[in-house]
C-alpha positions as CSV (number, residue, x, y, z in Angstrom):
1,M,100.4,123.6,115.1
2,I,98.1,120.1,114.4
3,D,94.9,120.7,113.6
4,S,92.2,118.1,115.6
5,S,90.0,118.1,112.6
6,L,90.5,119.8,108.8
7,N,86.9,120.3,108.4
8,S,86.6,122.7,111.1
9,L,89.5,124.6,109.0
10,G,87.1,124.1,105.6
11,A,89.3,121.4,104.1
12,K,86.9,118.4,102.1
13,V,87.1,114.5,100.9
14,V,86.8,115.4,97.3
15,V,87.7,112.0,95.7
16,A,88.0,108.5,97.5
17,A,88.8,105.4,95.3
18,S,85.5,103.5,97.2
19,S,82.7,104.5,99.9
20,D,81.0,102.4,102.5
21,E,78.1,104.2,104.0
22,N,79.0,103.0,107.1
23,H,82.5,104.8,106.8
24,P,82.7,107.3,104.7
25,P,85.5,109.3,103.0
26,E,85.0,111.8,105.5
27,N,86.1,110.3,108.5
28,I,89.1,110.9,107.5
29,I,89.1,114.7,108.7
30,D,86.6,114.4,111.4
31,G,90.1,114.6,113.5
32,N,88.1,111.3,115.3
33,T,90.2,108.3,115.5
34,K,87.5,105.9,116.1
35,T,85.5,106.7,113.1
36,F,87.6,105.9,109.7
37,W,87.4,105.4,106.1
38,M,87.3,101.5,104.6
39,S,88.6,100.5,101.3
40,T,86.6,98.3,99.4
41,G,89.9,95.7,98.9
42,M,92.0,96.6,95.6
43,F,95.0,98.8,95.2
44,P,95.7,101.3,94.7
45,Q,93.0,103.1,96.9
46,E,93.4,106.8,96.8
47,F,91.3,110.0,98.3
48,I,92.1,113.7,97.7
49,I,91.8,116.2,100.4
50,R,91.2,119.8,99.1
51,F,92.0,122.7,101.7
52,A,89.6,126.0,101.6
53,E,92.9,128.2,100.2
54,P,96.7,127.2,99.5
55,T,98.2,125.9,102.7
56,N,101.8,125.7,103.7
57,I,102.0,121.8,104.9
58,A,105.0,121.4,107.0
59,A,104.0,117.6,107.9
60,V,100.9,115.4,107.8
61,T,99.7,112.4,110.4
62,V,98.1,109.6,109.1
63,D,96.5,107.4,111.6
64,S,95.2,104.2,109.6
65,Y,95.3,100.3,109.7
66,N,96.9,98.2,107.7
67,V,98.2,100.4,105.0
68,K,101.6,98.7,103.6
69,H,102.9,101.7,101.0
70,L,101.7,105.3,101.2
71,K,102.2,107.7,98.3
72,I,101.4,111.4,99.2
73,E,101.1,113.9,95.8
74,K,100.0,117.5,95.7
75,N,99.0,120.5,93.5
76,T,98.3,124.2,94.0
77,S,95.4,124.6,91.5
78,Q,92.1,124.8,91.7
79,K,91.2,121.5,90.0
80,A,91.9,117.8,91.7
81,S,94.2,117.1,88.7
82,Q,97.8,117.6,87.5
83,F,99.4,116.2,90.6
84,E,103.1,116.3,91.7
85,F,105.1,113.5,93.7
86,V,106.2,115.0,97.2
87,T,107.0,111.8,99.2
88,E,106.1,108.3,100.0
89,K,106.4,106.1,102.6
90,E,106.4,102.2,103.6
91,L,104.1,102.0,107.2
92,E,104.8,99.0,109.9
93,L,102.6,96.7,109.9
94,T,101.0,97.3,113.7
95,E,99.2,94.3,115.5
96,G,96.0,95.6,117.1
97,H,96.7,99.7,117.4
98,L,96.7,102.3,114.9
99,Q,99.5,103.0,112.8
100,S,100.6,106.6,113.2
101,N,103.2,107.9,110.7
102,A,104.1,111.5,111.1
103,I,105.1,112.3,107.0
104,S,107.6,115.5,106.0
105,L,106.2,117.5,103.7
106,N,109.0,120.4,103.8
107,G,106.4,123.2,104.4
108,N,105.2,122.5,100.7
109,S,102.1,124.8,99.9
110,A,98.9,122.8,98.3
111,T,95.3,123.3,97.3
112,H,95.0,119.4,97.4
113,L,96.8,116.6,98.6
114,R,96.1,113.0,97.4
115,F,97.0,109.9,99.3
116,I,97.5,106.5,97.2
117,I,98.1,103.8,99.5
118,T,99.4,101.2,96.8
119,S,99.0,98.4,98.9
120,G,98.4,96.9,102.3
121,Y,98.9,94.1,104.7
122,D,95.4,92.8,104.0
123,H,92.8,92.7,101.7
124,F,91.2,96.3,103.5
125,V,93.1,98.7,104.9
126,S,91.3,102.1,107.1
127,V,92.2,105.6,107.5
128,H,91.1,107.1,110.4
129,R,92.6,110.5,110.7
130,V,95.2,113.0,108.6
131,S,96.2,116.0,110.6
132,V,98.3,118.7,109.2
133,Q,100.7,120.4,111.1
134,H,101.5,123.9,109.2
């Protein structure tokens, strides 16, 4: 099952490395690919999503633009600290349309997911939606 909007499940973006008032981090979890969070142009960039309760996650789908390398970490504590590596992926450049990547998390249980964008195809990247498959 894919949740169209993580914020309807009580998930929140609790940390973002950068923020633009026109493209705030909350746009990542609103379920709408027309809204987005935009980085400020330096790497790495990161954001952390906190779930209302520990959640088993089969996969995440990340809809983005200009992201080259993405690392995902998780934890199961109430604090957004002490993360452990889950996976990383090199994303293909897409000209004129969103990158949409389903990334397996093998049913890992997590309270927080940290997404670290270590490089991009341009100085600025955008993340339009993160959805979770249970």
